C-alpha positions as CSV (number, residue, x, y, z in Angstrom):
1,M,-0.8,26.9,-1.3
2,R,2.9,26.1,-1.6
3,T,4.8,28.9,-3.4
4,W,8.2,27.4,-3.2
5,R,9.9,25.0,-5.6
6,R,11.5,21.9,-4.1
7,T,15.0,21.1,-5.0
8,A,15.9,17.5,-6.1
9,A,15.0,15.0,-3.5
10,I,14.4,11.3,-3.0
11,I,10.7,10.7,-3.7
12,V,8.9,7.6,-2.5
13,C,5.3,6.6,-3.2
14,G,2.9,4.0,-2.2
15,V,0.7,1.3,-3.8
16,L,2.1,0.3,-7.2
17,I,4.6,3.0,-8.1
18,V,7.7,4.7,-6.8
19,S,10.3,7.1,-8.0
20,G,13.9,7.1,-6.8
21,A,17.2,8.9,-6.8
22,A,19.3,9.3,-9.8
23,R,20.8,6.1,-11.2
24,S,24.5,5.3,-11.1
25,T,25.7,2.5,-13.4
26,R,24.1,0.4,-16.0
27,A,23.4,-3.1,-14.5
28,A,23.9,-6.5,-16.1
29,A,21.9,-8.1,-13.4
30,W,20.4,-7.5,-10.0
31,V,21.2,-9.6,-7.0
32,Q,19.0,-10.3,-4.0
33,Q,20.3,-8.8,-0.8
34,Q,17.5,-9.8,1.7
35,R,14.1,-11.3,2.0
36,L,11.7,-9.6,4.3
37,V,8.8,-11.2,6.2
38,A,6.7,-10.0,9.1
39,D,7.7,-11.3,12.5
40,D,4.1,-12.4,13.1
41,A,3.3,-13.5,9.6
42,A,-0.1,-15.2,9.2
43,D,-2.2,-16.9,6.6
44,G,-3.8,-14.4,4.1
45,D,-2.0,-11.2,5.4
46,Q,-0.7,-10.4,1.9
47,F,2.4,-8.7,3.3
48,G,4.0,-6.9,0.4
49,G,0.8,-5.6,-1.2
50,S,2.3,-2.1,-1.0
51,V,6.0,-1.1,-0.5
52,S,8.0,2.1,-0.1
53,L,11.7,2.7,0.4
54,S,13.6,5.8,1.6
55,G,17.2,5.8,2.6
56,N,17.5,3.5,5.7
57,T,13.8,3.1,6.2
58,L,11.2,1.1,4.3
59,V,7.5,0.2,4.9
60,V,5.5,-2.8,3.7
61,G,1.7,-2.9,3.8
62,A,-0.3,-6.0,4.8
63,A,-3.9,-4.9,4.2
64,Y,-5.4,-8.3,4.8
65,N,-4.0,-8.7,8.3
66,D,-6.8,-9.5,10.8
67,D,-5.4,-8.2,14.1
68,N,-8.4,-5.9,14.7
69,G,-11.0,-7.6,12.7
70,S,-11.1,-9.3,9.3
71,R,-8.9,-7.3,6.8
72,S,-8.4,-4.5,9.3
73,G,-4.8,-4.3,7.9
74,S,-1.3,-3.4,9.2
75,A,2.0,-2.1,8.0
76,Y,5.6,-2.9,9.0
77,V,8.6,-0.6,9.3
78,F,12.1,-2.0,8.7
79,E,15.3,0.0,9.3
80,R,18.8,-0.7,8.0
81,T,21.8,-0.9,10.2
82,G,24.9,-1.6,8.2
83,A,23.8,-4.0,5.4
84,T,21.0,-5.6,7.4
85,W,17.3,-4.6,7.5
86,T,15.4,-5.3,10.7
87,Q,11.7,-4.9,11.5
88,T,11.4,-2.2,14.1
89,I,7.6,-1.8,14.5
90,K,4.3,-3.0,13.3
91,L,1.9,-0.2,12.6
92,L,-1.8,-0.4,13.3
93,A,-4.4,2.3,13.2
94,S,-5.4,3.7,16.6
95,D,-9.1,3.2,15.7
96,A,-8.6,0.0,13.6
97,D,-11.6,-1.9,12.5
98,G,-12.5,-4.8,10.2
99,S,-12.5,-4.2,6.4
100,N,-10.6,-1.0,6.6
101,Y,-7.7,-2.4,4.5
102,F,-5.1,-0.3,6.4
103,G,-1.9,-0.8,4.4
104,R,-3.5,-0.9,1.0
105,S,-1.2,2.0,0.2
106,A,1.9,3.0,2.1
107,A,4.7,5.6,1.6
108,V,7.8,6.7,3.6
109,S,10.0,9.8,3.4
110,G,12.7,10.2,6.0
111,T,11.1,9.6,9.4
112,T,7.5,10.0,8.2
113,V,5.2,7.1,7.1
114,F,1.8,7.5,5.4
115,V,-0.6,4.5,5.4
116,G,-3.9,4.5,3.5
117,A,-7.0,2.8,4.7
118,P,-9.3,3.4,1.7
119,Y,-12.2,1.3,3.1
120,N,-12.5,3.1,6.4
121,S,-16.1,4.2,6.8
122,D,-15.9,7.2,9.2
123,N,-17.8,9.5,6.8
124,G,-19.9,7.0,5.0
125,T,-19.3,3.5,3.6
126,Y,-15.7,3.3,2.2
127,S,-15.1,7.1,2.6
128,G,-11.5,6.3,3.4
129,S,-8.7,7.7,5.5
130,A,-4.9,7.9,5.8
131,Y,-2.7,7.8,8.9
132,I,0.6,9.5,9.6
133,F,3.3,8.0,11.7
134,E,6.5,9.8,12.7
135,K,9.7,8.8,14.4
136,S,11.0,10.7,17.4
137,G,14.2,9.3,18.8
138,A,13.8,5.6,18.5
139,T,10.0,5.6,18.8
140,W,7.4,5.5,16.0
141,S,4.0,7.0,16.9
142,E,0.7,7.8,15.1
143,T,0.6,11.6,15.0
144,Q,-2.4,12.3,12.8
145,K,-5.3,10.8,10.9
146,L,-6.3,12.5,7.6
147,I,-9.8,12.6,6.2
148,A,-10.8,14.6,3.2
149,T,-12.6,17.9,4.1
150,D,-15.4,16.8,1.8
151,A,-15.3,13.1,2.6
152,A,-18.3,11.1,1.5
153,A,-19.3,7.5,1.0
154,Y,-17.3,5.5,-1.6
155,G,-14.6,8.1,-2.0
156,R,-11.9,5.7,-1.0
157,F,-9.6,8.4,0.3
158,G,-6.2,6.6,0.8
159,S,-6.4,4.6,-2.5
160,A,-2.8,5.8,-3.1
161,V,-0.4,7.8,-1.0
162,C,2.9,9.6,-1.8
163,V,5.1,11.7,0.5
164,D,8.1,13.9,-0.1
165,G,9.4,15.7,3.0
166,D,6.7,18.1,4.1
167,F,4.5,17.6,1.1
168,A,2.1,14.6,0.5
169,V,-0.5,13.5,-2.0
170,V,-3.5,11.2,-1.2
171,G,-5.6,9.6,-3.9
172,A,-9.3,9.2,-3.5
173,A,-10.3,7.2,-6.5
174,G,-14.0,6.9,-5.8
175,T,-14.7,10.6,-5.1
176,D,-17.8,12.0,-6.8
177,C,-17.9,15.2,-8.9
178,G,-21.3,16.8,-8.4
179,T,-23.8,14.2,-9.5
180,T,-21.2,12.3,-11.5
181,T,-20.0,9.3,-9.5
182,R,-16.7,7.6,-8.9
183,V,-14.8,10.2,-10.8
184,G,-11.9,10.4,-8.4
185,A,-9.7,13.2,-6.9
186,V,-6.3,13.7,-5.3
187,Y,-5.7,15.8,-2.2
188,L,-2.4,17.7,-1.5
189,Y,-1.1,18.3,2.0
190,D,1.6,20.5,3.4
191,K,3.1,20.1,6.9
192,V,3.0,23.5,8.6
193,G,4.0,23.9,12.3
194,G,4.0,20.1,12.8
195,T,0.5,19.6,11.4
196,W,-0.4,18.2,8.0
197,T,-3.1,20.4,6.4
198,E,-5.0,19.9,3.2
199,S,-4.0,22.6,0.7
200,V,-5.5,21.7,-2.7
201,K,-7.9,19.2,-4.2
202,L,-7.2,18.3,-7.8
203,M,-9.4,16.7,-10.4
204,A,-9.0,15.9,-14.1
205,S,-10.1,18.6,-16.5
206,D,-12.5,16.2,-18.2
207,P,-14.1,14.1,-15.4
208,L,-16.3,11.2,-16.3
209,Q,-18.3,8.7,-14.3
210,G,-16.2,5.7,-13.2
211,D,-12.8,7.2,-14.1
212,H,-11.1,6.4,-10.8
213,F,-8.7,9.3,-11.1
214,G,-6.2,8.9,-8.2
215,E,-5.9,5.1,-8.2
216,A,-2.1,5.7,-8.5
217,V,0.0,8.8,-7.8
218,A,3.7,9.8,-8.0
219,I,5.5,13.1,-7.4
220,D,8.9,14.4,-8.4
221,E,9.9,17.9,-7.4
222,N,7.2,20.2,-8.7
223,R,5.5,17.5,-10.9
224,L,2.7,15.2,-10.1
225,I,1.3,12.3,-12.2
226,V,-2.1,10.7,-11.5
227,G,-3.3,7.4,-12.9
228,T,-6.9,7.1,-14.1
229,P,-7.2,3.5,-15.2
230,D,-10.9,3.4,-16.1
231,K,-11.0,6.5,-18.2
232,N,-13.1,6.1,-21.3
233,V,-10.9,7.2,-24.2
234,G,-12.6,5.6,-27.2
235,G,-13.5,2.6,-25.0
236,Y,-14.2,1.8,-21.3
237,S,-11.1,1.4,-19.1
238,H,-8.8,2.5,-21.9
239,G,-7.2,4.6,-19.2
240,A,-5.2,7.9,-19.0
241,A,-2.7,9.7,-16.8
242,Y,-2.6,13.4,-15.9
243,I,0.4,15.5,-15.2
244,F,0.2,18.6,-13.0
245,E,2.9,21.1,-12.3
246,D,3.3,23.7,-9.6
247,N,4.0,27.0,-11.3
248,G,4.8,28.7,-8.0
249,T,1.2,30.0,-7.5
250,A,-1.0,27.0,-8.3
251,W,-1.0,23.4,-9.4
252,V,-2.0,23.3,-13.1
253,Q,-2.8,20.3,-15.3
254,T,-0.2,20.4,-18.1
255,A,-0.8,17.1,-19.9
256,K,-3.1,14.2,-20.3
257,L,-1.3,11.1,-21.3
258,T,-2.9,8.2,-23.3
259,A,-1.4,5.3,-25.1
260,S,-0.9,5.8,-28.9
261,D,-2.4,2.4,-29.5
262,G,-4.6,2.0,-26.5
263,Y,-7.7,-0.1,-26.5
264,A,-10.7,-0.7,-24.3
265,D,-10.0,-2.4,-21.0
266,D,-6.2,-1.8,-21.2
267,Q,-6.3,0.0,-17.8
268,F,-3.5,2.3,-18.8
269,G,-2.8,4.3,-15.6
270,I,-3.2,1.5,-13.0
271,S,0.5,2.3,-12.2
272,V,2.5,5.5,-12.8
273,D,5.8,7.1,-12.0
274,I,7.6,10.3,-12.9
275,R,11.1,11.6,-12.7
276,G,12.4,14.8,-14.3
277,D,11.3,14.9,-17.9
278,Y,10.3,11.2,-18.0
279,A,7.2,9.4,-17.0
280,V,6.1,5.7,-17.2
281,V,2.6,4.3,-17.2
282,G,1.5,0.7,-16.9
283,A,-1.3,-1.0,-18.8
284,P,-1.4,-4.5,-17.4
285,S,-4.6,-5.5,-19.3
286,N,-3.3,-4.7,-22.7
287,D,-3.8,-7.6,-25.1
288,D,-1.0,-7.2,-27.6
289,N,0.4,-10.7,-26.9
290,G,-2.7,-12.5,-25.5
291,D,-5.3,-11.6,-23.0
292,A,-3.8,-9.3,-20.3
293,S,-0.3,-9.8,-21.5
294,G,0.3,-6.2,-20.6
295,S,2.5,-3.3,-21.6
296,A,4.0,0.0,-20.3
297,Y,4.7,3.3,-22.0
298,V,7.4,5.8,-21.5
299,F,6.8,9.6,-22.1
300,R,9.2,12.4,-22.3
301,K,8.7,16.2,-22.0
302,Q,10.3,18.2,-24.7
303,G,9.6,21.9,-24.5
304,D,6.1,22.2,-23.2
305,T,4.9,18.9,-24.7
306,W,4.8,15.4,-23.3
307,S,5.2,12.7,-26.0
308,E,5.2,8.9,-26.0
309,V,8.8,7.8,-26.7
310,G,8.6,4.1,-26.0
311,K,6.3,1.2,-25.6
312,L,7.7,-1.5,-23.3
313,L,6.8,-5.2,-23.9
314,L,8.3,-8.5,-22.7
315,S,10.2,-10.2,-25.6
316,D,8.4,-13.4,-24.9
317,A,5.1,-11.9,-23.6
318,A,2.1,-14.2,-23.2
319,G,-1.4,-13.9,-22.1
320,G,-1.9,-13.4,-18.4
321,D,1.5,-11.9,-17.7
322,E,-0.1,-8.6,-16.5
323,F,3.1,-6.8,-17.4
324,G,2.7,-3.2,-16.1
325,T,1.1,-4.0,-12.8
326,S,3.8,-1.9,-11.2
327,V,6.2,0.6,-12.7
328,G,9.1,2.8,-11.7
329,I,11.5,5.1,-13.6
330,D,14.7,7.0,-12.9
331,E,17.4,8.6,-15.0
332,G,17.6,6.3,-18.1
333,R,16.0,3.2,-16.5
334,A,12.5,1.8,-16.3
335,F,11.3,-1.1,-14.0
336,V,8.1,-3.0,-14.8
337,G,6.4,-5.7,-12.8
338,A,4.6,-8.7,-14.3
339,I,2.7,-10.6,-11.6
340,G,1.2,-13.2,-13.9
341,D,4.5,-14.4,-15.5
342,A,5.1,-18.2,-15.2
343,Y,1.9,-19.2,-13.4
344,C,1.9,-16.0,-11.3
345,T,5.5,-16.5,-10.0
346,G,6.1,-12.9,-11.3
347,L,9.1,-10.9,-12.4
348,V,10.4,-7.3,-12.7
349,A,11.9,-6.4,-16.1
350,V,14.5,-3.6,-16.4
351,F,14.7,-1.4,-19.5
352,E,17.5,1.0,-20.3
353,D,17.4,4.0,-22.7
354,N,20.2,3.4,-25.2
355,G,19.7,6.7,-26.9
356,T,17.5,5.3,-29.7
357,D,15.1,2.9,-28.0
358,W,14.3,1.4,-24.6
359,E,15.8,-2.1,-24.5
360,E,15.2,-4.8,-21.9
361,T,18.6,-5.4,-20.3
362,C,17.8,-7.9,-17.4
363,R,15.0,-9.5,-15.4
364,I,14.6,-10.0,-11.7
365,L,12.8,-13.2,-11.0
366,G,10.5,-14.0,-8.2
367,P,10.9,-16.9,-5.7
368,A,10.3,-20.4,-7.0
369,G,6.7,-21.6,-7.0
370,S,3.4,-20.5,-8.4
371,Y,1.1,-17.7,-7.4
372,N,3.6,-15.5,-5.5
373,F,2.6,-12.3,-7.4
374,F,6.2,-11.1,-7.2
375,G,6.2,-7.6,-8.7
376,N,2.8,-6.5,-7.5
377,A,4.5,-3.4,-6.0
378,L,8.0,-2.0,-6.3
379,S,10.0,0.9,-4.9
380,L,13.4,2.3,-6.1
381,D,15.8,4.4,-4.1
382,G,19.1,4.9,-6.0
383,D,20.5,1.5,-6.6
384,T,18.3,-0.4,-4.1
385,L,15.1,-1.9,-5.4
386,L,12.3,-3.2,-3.1
387,V,9.8,-5.6,-4.6
388,G,6.6,-7.0,-3.1
389,A,5.4,-10.6,-3.5
390,S,2.1,-10.4,-1.7
391,W,0.8,-14.0,-2.3
392,E,3.9,-15.8,-1.4
393,L,3.3,-18.8,0.9
394,N,5.1,-19.7,4.0
395,S,7.0,-22.7,2.8
396,E,7.7,-24.0,6.4
397,E,4.1,-23.7,7.6
398,Y,2.4,-24.0,4.2
399,W,0.3,-20.9,4.8
400,Y,-1.0,-19.2,1.7
401,D,-1.0,-15.5,0.7
402,V,1.3,-14.7,3.7
403,G,3.5,-12.5,1.5
404,A,7.1,-11.3,1.4
405,A,9.3,-8.5,0.1
406,Y,12.7,-8.6,-1.5
407,L,15.6,-6.2,-1.7
408,F,18.0,-6.1,-4.7
409,T,21.0,-4.2,-5.8
410,P,22.7,-4.2,-9.2
411,I,25.8,-5.8,-10.5
412,P,27.2,-3.2,-12.9
413,E,28.5,-4.0,-16.4
414,P,30.7,-5.5,-17.6
415,T,29.8,-8.4,-15.3
416,T,28.3,-11.2,-17.4
417,M,27.8,-14.0,-14.9
418,L,24.4,-15.6,-14.4
419,L,23.2,-16.5,-11.0
420,V,20.0,-18.1,-9.9
421,G,18.3,-17.9,-6.6
422,T,18.2,-21.0,-4.4
423,G,14.6,-21.4,-3.4
424,L,14.1,-17.7,-2.7
425,A,14.3,-14.8,-5.3
426,G,17.1,-15.0,-7.8
427,F,18.2,-12.7,-10.6
428,I,18.9,-13.1,-14.2
429,G,20.8,-11.3,-16.9
430,F,19.5,-12.2,-20.3
431,A,17.9,-15.6,-19.7
432,R,14.5,-16.4,-18.4
433,R,12.9,-19.2,-16.4
434,R,11.2,-21.6,-18.6
435,R,7.4,-21.7,-18.6
436,H,5.9,-25.0,-17.3
């Protein structure tokens, strides 16, 4: 058990959510800096299904890559020199096999990368695993494979991963609790003497069958948030999120978050993020503005209580937007992905806390064309935003679901110009691409 309290640090998490460093200036728009693709991109890889960014290193998952069997999966590390990001290695599991979906989740912190393979079947069908890669000098190497100490069939260990220095969290959304199935759990790891060791297994205080606790995770200092999108709260898949805090002796559940107006099948908790006294939770199947138009909720801790302080919606929301597929939050800003917007072109909306409400201040648009799923994953580190577009096609070869990832930085106010991408990803201030 860790007994120390971490000081402020950059946190990066895998799958759908990521926390970042403190924000700087309010942005009028975000401009694309670079488009990333795999150097061996292939049809159906879905590069960009998971993304994570930390300083000068980022990782992008491609869980449908077929190098070692159908959907064995891979992940790619890019490193920044100057202003340019370059792919430095393609990561594959040392014991890769078909249908493992290695890269379904991925996270980076400094020179350490975690990659989840939730459908690995070492300890029963879909028991799951996670792999650790570390950089020494200029070389990246697999240094450890993690499997839950109580691994069992359908546990899906590796559903989500998050790492911060020498501390990591791995979600296992299919884990059973006694005779109750698919409840879910998260496992905490500490790096001691060069080895990552499981220290704690956490579960919700009110586990129910099919909750899928651990489908999404995020950490910030001594706080952990866990998404539980299929939680029955007055209706199946209403969803919930749980906050745990390290009190110096143990990790203790301090809050259970639910939407004030939640409804069955909202899947509140499919994406989560936390920073300081703020948390954001996505509910992409919310039907406020049509079937699966989506929403996201902001919570704030005041005293010992977490309270909902804002519900985020697109001003022109429509059915099928799936707004809330991915979320991120930092000091005064929230980022929400909507993969279904404009025939699944996708977007990321940026909201700012104006002291009274959370207002939408700009939108980051995906590349031109339908079914890119831009915004399926995002990661924020300071004023650099990484966004996945896992279904983007290769326009030169006309391959489908190849995938890409995009890096953006903000233009601070009072800039008011409006620029539009040229065939790739653009950015937008207060306008929006017309629906066709």
